[in-house]
N, C-alpha and C positions, 0 to 999 in steps of 0.2 A: 145305422145311427143308436143315439143313447139318448134316453129320456134324464135330462140333468137331475132328475129328482133319485137317481141312483148313487149320486155323490155326495147332492147337498141336503136331501131332502124337500128342495123346493121346486115348485112346478113352474117351470118357462115352456113358453107357445114355442112351436113348432112352425116352421113355414111350409109351403107346397110350391112346386112350380106351376101347377094346375091341380084340378081337382074332378076336371072330366073323367067320368068313368069309360074304361074302353070297352071296346066292343066283342066281347068274348063271352065264355059261358063261367059260372059261379065258378069258385074253387074245388067243391064238392063233384059239379061235374066233370070238370076238368078230370080230378082223381080218379073218378070211376071211369071214365074213356080210356085212360091211362092202364087199369087195371084190367080192361075187357080186352084192350089191345095186345096187351103182354100175354092175356090166356091164350087169346085165337091163336098168336102167332109164335105162342111160346119163348119169348123173349123176356125183355125185362121190360121197365117202368120206365129207364133212362131213354132205350130207344122209343119207346112210345111216344114221349116226349117230342122228340126228333122230329118224328113224324105228325104228330098231331098238331104241334105249335107251326108249323107250316103249313097247313092245312087246313087253317081257321077252326081246329078241333072236330072237323069231320070224319067221324070213326069209319065209316062204310069206306070213303076215300081213301085214310090214310092206309087200311088192313091191305085194300085193293094195289096201291102204288109200292107197299111193302113188298108183295109178291110181286109185283111186276119188275121191282129194282132186282130181286133176287134173279128172275129167271134173264135179264139181261147182264147180269155178273157171271151168269153160267149158260151163256147164249150157245143154243144148239143142243142143249141138255133139257130133260124135260122140268117145269119146275115143282115144287113142292105141291102137295096134296095141302088144301086149307084144309086141316080138321074140324071133324062133326062133334056135335054134342057127344060128350062120351069116352071119346076116343084120345088117345094122349100120343102127339108126335114131337119130335123136334127137327125143325127143318135144319140139316147141314150142307147146303149147296145144293148139287146134284141127287142127292139122296134124301130118302126122309128116314131118320131112326126110328123105327117103332118100339116101344116099350112096353111089354107085357106088364102083366100084373105080377109075374114072377123077377121082374128087374126091379133091383132096389133102388131108393133115392140118390145114393150116389153116382152110380150110372147113367140117371138123368143130368144130375147138376154137372158132370164132366163132358157130356155130350152138348150141353148149353153151352158151358166155359169153351168149349174145345171150337164152338160155330162163332162164338163172340171174337174170340181170339182171331181165327180166320179173316171174318170181317174188319176187324180193327187194327190191323197189323201196323197199318201205317198212319193210325191216327193216334194224338198225342191228348189226352182228354183228360181236363184242368176244371179243378172247382174252386171257386171263391167264396165264403161264406162268413156272416157273422153268426156266429152259433147261442148267442145271447147267454154267454155262462153266468152271468152276473144276475140272474132272475132264479132265484131258487126255486121256484114252483115247477114242479114236475123235471127237476132238472137232469134226474137220471136217464127218466124215460125219452128225455128229448136228446139227449146227446148220443145214448145208444143208437136211438133212430138216426142221427147224422152220421155215425159211423157205417150202421145198414147201407143208408144212400151212396157215401162215399164207395163200398164195397161193389155194390148191384152195379154203380156207373164204370167201374174198375177205371177210376181216376187214376191216373199217373202222378198227378200233382194236385194236391190239394193245399188251399191258401186261408187258413182259419181265423178270425177275429174274435176277442171278446173269450179267450181261452181263460178259464181259472185252474186253479192247482186240482180242483174237485173233478174238474170236466177233464184235465188234461190226465189224470189217473186212468179215468172211464176209456178215452181215447186209445191210451196206452195197451190196457186191457183188450180190447177190441181189435185193434189195428197193429200193434209194433211187428208181430210176425211177418207181416207183408208191407209195411212203412217203416224208412227212416223218418223219425218224429225230432223235429228241431225247432224250439222256441227262441223266443227274444228275450227270456229272462224271467223265471219267476215272482211275478209280484202278485197283486190282488187280479188282474187281469193282464192278457198278452196278446201276441199272433204267435201261429205256430205255421209251420209248412211239411205237409207228408210228402214224402217223395217214394213212390213205389221201389223197391228192391231189385227188382227182378227187369224191369222195362226203363227204368231210369237211372243213369250213372251219376253220382251224387259227387260233387267237389266241394270248393271251400264256400265258407258262409260267415256272413259278417252282421252285426246290427246297428246301425246308426240312431241315437238319440235327438230327437228333435229338442232343442235346446229353449224353445218357447213356448213348449209345452207344460201345462198345468194338469193336467191328465197323466201323465207318465206314457206319451206315446212315441211310437218308435218305428224305423224302416228297417225290415229283415228282408236280407238278401241271400240268395242260395245260387250256387252255379252248378249246373248240371247238363249232361248230356243226354239226348234222346237217340235211341237206336244205334249206340255207342259212336255217333258218327255227326251228329249236329247238337251243338254246343248252345246253350241260351243262358241269359240269368233270370231268376226268379225274384221279382220285389213284389213284397205282402207288407201292407200297411192299416192302419186305422187312425184318421186322422181327427184332429180335434172336433168334439161335438157341439151342435146346436148353432143358432143363428148368432147368438151373441159373439160367437168366437169365431167370425168369418175371416177377419184381418188373418190371424193368426192359421187358419185353416188355409189361406189361400198362399202363403208363405211356407207352411209345409210342402203343398204341392209344387210350387216352385222348386223346391230343393229335390224333390223327387224325379222332376224332369231332369232338372241339372245332373243328378246323377245316371240317368238315364243316359246323357248325352256325353258321358266321362267314359261309357262304356265302350270299347271299340266299336268300329261299325260292321266289322267282321264277325260279331256275335250277336244272336237275337235277342231280343229281351221281351219277357212278359209281366206286364206290372199289372197289379189286381189289389183290393181290398175294402173296406168297408171308407171310402172317402168323405163321407158326409157331404157332398158336394152339392151344389147349386148350378143350374145352367150358368147365372148371372155370374158366379163367381169365376167360373171357367174362363168368360168374355172378359171379364175383368184383369185376368192375370195373362190375355193375348191369346188365349183358346190353346188347341193342343200343339205341343211341338211339329215344324215338318217331319216327315219320316216314320210317327206315331200315329198309329189309328186307333178308333175307340172299335172293340169290336163287336160290341151291340149295332153299331152304327155300318158297318163294316157289312154286317149280315141280315141287313135289309131295314134297321128302325123298327123290327114287327112292336107294335103296342102292346100287344100281350107278354111282352118280356122287358118291358120298360122299368115300369116301377118295382123296387127291389124291398121298399119298406112301406106298406100300401096297408093303412087301416080301414080301407073299404072293403077289404078282402080279407084280412088279419087280423084276429082280435084276440092275440095272447096278450096283449097291452090294454089294461083298463084305460078309455078314454071319454071325457066328459065335453058335451055337447054334439050338438047335430054336426058339425064340419069335422070330417076326419081327413086328416091328410095322408098325399101318397107321394113319393119323392123316389128318384134316381140315385139313391145314397152311395150305393155299390157299383163300380164301373171295373172294367177289363179293358189294359189298353196294351197294344202289340207294337214292337219295331221288329221287320225281318231283317236277316242280317243281310250285308252288301255285296259277301263276297262268295258266300259258302256253294260250292256246285249242288248241295240240296237244301232245299227252303220248307219251312213250316208255314202254311197258308191258314187262315182262319176258314173254318169250314162249317159251322154252325155254332148257334149261340141261344141258349135256352136258359129257363129258372128250374130250380128244384126245392124239395120241402114244402110244393103245394097241397101235402096231404093231411088230414088231420089224424091224430093219433088217438084210437081207441084203446082204453074207454074215457078218456079226460076228455078228448075232444079238440087238443090244444095243436099247436102247428109246432114242427121240430124248433121253430125260430120266430121271431118276432121280423125277421128279415127271411125272404125269400134268397136262395145261395144263385150265384151264377155257375153254369155248365157251359164248358165252350169245347170245341173239337178243332183241332189243329192238323191240318193232313201235309204228309212230309211227300214233298213232290221232288 
């Protein structure tokens, strides 16, 4: 979502579907529990969110069930020992790699990377995130952190919105060794799709302009193949902002859905971005077309993963008044293939970018990012 003053200097009100707070810990508590989970299990904060969000942020339960899952995957073999204070270990299935003080940091990172690869070989990991590149405040710190999160999450696909020439340069410096970086055309701000060079095969790409847009919005489309045998189209967009442009936004969304329907049914489609969407607008255009699923809803409609632009929890933007809106502007939709022997199925949906950045105590963006897993079956 964009505050319209970014373009005109005027302040226009922003509505919200609801103002009721979710029943889950504050952002700072969530971030600290992610850190502790990653420290105890020798994993990473992306995996920590995977477990914690599904278990109401109960740290003890999440850690216990993580080790139970490891034991289940390696049935008949002893589970790894939970490390004690002062002990460093990396779980690698049936064995625990002990790293003494003489082992260098590179060996540790290689062990973690190897384990992550083993556990996620059939997972396609996807991020969609409005990175708020138009806000110059702490933009280098914030963008570098976005890149770090993409790396830590080992994202196969990252769909970004509100990329600017300045932030694109930072993204290229941080990620171009591992990712193909495609953008929708250099301008004041635009979208970008990052495709992992080793795990994803890159195909054709196109950009469609929305003729009705007064904000330069476009639909970016990339054709890829996962594991060299499952093809899919990636659609990334940033639809018209603010309540005043509701009719334009609804027509843009209709065009996105029509483009999906034009793609042969034997090819899967993943469509995400900052849609600036209100639930009533989706109802007004007839809802989601048949065969397409909302990944958040498909994965249980968890309240803690609902609102992606939430001024009750994210204070990057200054906001006058006691009412603080929160909205599910950012969404992810998926249409599976009708005929491929293998299928990608949604396996997880959560939010990223919820940790404050020190010393400035800002967040990476005024939006939370979407983070999803799709399992190849």
